[in-house]
DODREN-836389 format. One record per residue (C-alpha): residue in one letter; x, y, z. Coordinates in steps of 0.001 Angstrom, whole numbers, plus 500000, padded with zeros to 6 digits. Each point is the difference from the previous one (the first is absolute). Example, Ala and Ser with C-alpha at 12.3 -4.5 7.8 and 13.67 -1.06 7.14 Angstrom:
<lodren r="A" X="512300" Y="495500" Z="507800"/>
<lodren r="S" X="501370" Y="503440" Z="499340"/>
//
This chain:
<lodren r="M" X="479765" Y="495155" Z="504152"/>
<lodren r="L" X="503659" Y="501004" Z="499687"/>
<lodren r="N" X="499172" Y="503397" Z="501499"/>
<lodren r="T" X="498960" Y="498358" Z="503264"/>
<lodren r="L" X="503366" Y="498301" Z="500491"/>
<lodren r="T" X="502832" Y="501594" Z="501928"/>
<lodren r="L" X="503358" Y="500486" Z="498325"/>
<lodren r="E" X="501398" Y="497161" Z="502103"/>
<lodren r="E" X="497211" Y="497683" Z="498847"/>
<lodren r="V" X="500579" Y="500922" Z="496355"/>
<lodren r="I" X="503713" Y="499218" Z="500359"/>
<lodren r="A" X="499253" Y="496692" Z="501726"/>
<lodren r="L" X="497491" Y="499077" Z="497296"/>
<lodren r="K" X="502451" Y="500875" Z="497232"/>
<lodren r="L" X="502702" Y="497871" Z="501648"/>
<lodren r="E" X="497552" Y="497124" Z="500334"/>
<lodren r="L" X="499008" Y="500245" Z="496339"/>
<lodren r="A" X="503634" Y="500275" Z="498898"/>
<lodren r="T" X="501074" Y="496914" Z="501937"/>
<lodren r="K" X="497016" Y="497778" Z="499228"/>
<lodren r="P" X="501416" Y="498678" Z="496681"/>
<lodren r="I" X="503217" Y="498970" Z="501763"/>
<lodren r="A" X="498259" Y="498255" Z="502906"/>
<lodren r="N" X="500649" Y="502915" Z="502380"/>
<lodren r="R" X="503750" Y="499452" Z="499781"/>
<lodren r="M" X="502120" Y="503089" Z="499535"/>
<lodren r="Y" X="503070" Y="498494" Z="501579"/>
<lodren r="G" X="503135" Y="501949" Z="499287"/>
<lodren r="F" X="498175" Y="503215" Z="499112"/>
<lodren r="P" X="500988" Y="502595" Z="502626"/>
<lodren r="I" X="496555" Y="501597" Z="500267"/>
<lodren r="W" X="500542" Y="501434" Z="503472"/>
<lodren r="H" X="503152" Y="501820" Z="498950"/>
<lodren r="S" X="498448" Y="501052" Z="496692"/>
<lodren r="L" X="496929" Y="501667" Z="501509"/>
<lodren r="H" X="501566" Y="503457" Z="500218"/>
<lodren r="S" X="500796" Y="500003" Z="496284"/>
<lodren r="I" X="496629" Y="498502" Z="499073"/>
<lodren r="V" X="498088" Y="502659" Z="501936"/>
<lodren r="Q" X="502145" Y="502831" Z="498622"/>
<lodren r="D" X="499433" Y="498718" Z="496463"/>
<lodren r="A" X="496228" Y="499877" Z="500552"/>
<lodren r="V" X="499796" Y="503472" Z="501556"/>
<lodren r="F" X="502226" Y="501481" Z="497294"/>
<lodren r="K" X="497821" Y="498522" Z="497239"/>
<lodren r="Y" X="496852" Y="501212" Z="501749"/>
<lodren r="A" X="501362" Y="503546" Z="500354"/>
<lodren r="F" X="501077" Y="500028" Z="496371"/>
<lodren r="S" X="496584" Y="498851" Z="498773"/>
<lodren r="A" X="497869" Y="502066" Z="502426"/>
<lodren r="T" X="501609" Y="503362" Z="499299"/>
<lodren r="R" X="499804" Y="502117" Z="496885"/>
<lodren r="T" X="503639" Y="501030" Z="499799"/>
<lodren r="Q" X="503381" Y="498760" Z="501129"/>
<lodren r="A" X="500321" Y="503072" Z="502209"/>
<lodren r="E" X="496781" Y="499021" Z="501795"/>
<lodren r="A" X="501290" Y="496448" Z="500441"/>
<lodren r="M" X="503263" Y="501324" Z="501430"/>
<lodren r="R" X="498130" Y="502210" Z="502480"/>
<lodren r="F" X="497670" Y="497133" Z="500944"/>
<lodren r="L" X="502953" Y="497733" Z="500745"/>
<lodren r="G" X="502174" Y="502716" Z="501520"/>
<lodren r="L" X="502803" Y="499321" Z="497535"/>
<lodren r="K" X="502450" Y="502325" Z="498349"/>
<lodren r="E" X="500213" Y="499885" Z="496204"/>
<lodren r="N" X="503274" Y="498061" Z="499911"/>
<lodren r="S" X="498699" Y="497276" Z="502353"/>
<lodren r="F" X="496717" Y="499807" Z="498103"/>
<lodren r="H" X="501733" Y="499380" Z="496678"/>
<lodren r="L" X="502301" Y="497357" Z="501500"/>
<lodren r="L" X="496990" Y="498145" Z="501449"/>
<lodren r="R" X="498087" Y="500386" Z="496746"/>
<lodren r="K" X="502838" Y="498235" Z="498216"/>
<lodren r="K" X="500402" Y="497381" Z="502776"/>
<lodren r="Y" X="496329" Y="499000" Z="499923"/>
<lodren r="G" X="499753" Y="500183" Z="496200"/>
<lodren r="L" X="497012" Y="502321" Z="499891"/>
<lodren r="D" X="500518" Y="500964" Z="496382"/>
<lodren r="D" X="499327" Y="496387" Z="498979"/>
<lodren r="Y" X="497454" Y="499212" Z="502731"/>
<lodren r="F" X="497322" Y="502386" Z="498790"/>
<lodren r="L" X="500275" Y="499112" Z="496308"/>
<lodren r="D" X="497244" Y="497913" Z="498496"/>
<lodren r="K" X="501008" Y="496427" Z="499327"/>
<lodren r="E" X="499642" Y="500696" Z="496282"/>
<lodren r="E" X="502491" Y="502867" Z="500215"/>
<lodren r="K" X="502689" Y="497845" Z="501664"/>
//
């Protein structure tokens, strides 16, 4: 069923599910201004998980090695892909 949804619908659904416990109130959270960072984080994590090597991920994203490593640190990828037991 998830495969039939557009990316926009998946995002809207995720926002709805995230705000349901707080009665749809996200007052004070600057979601509109945070979207750029949220999308970059998601695409970076996808590229990292969908490629076999860091070099492939860099080519996929069009990043130079220095930028890639800075973003890797910024988004905490070393911790993100660890199993919960390993943390």
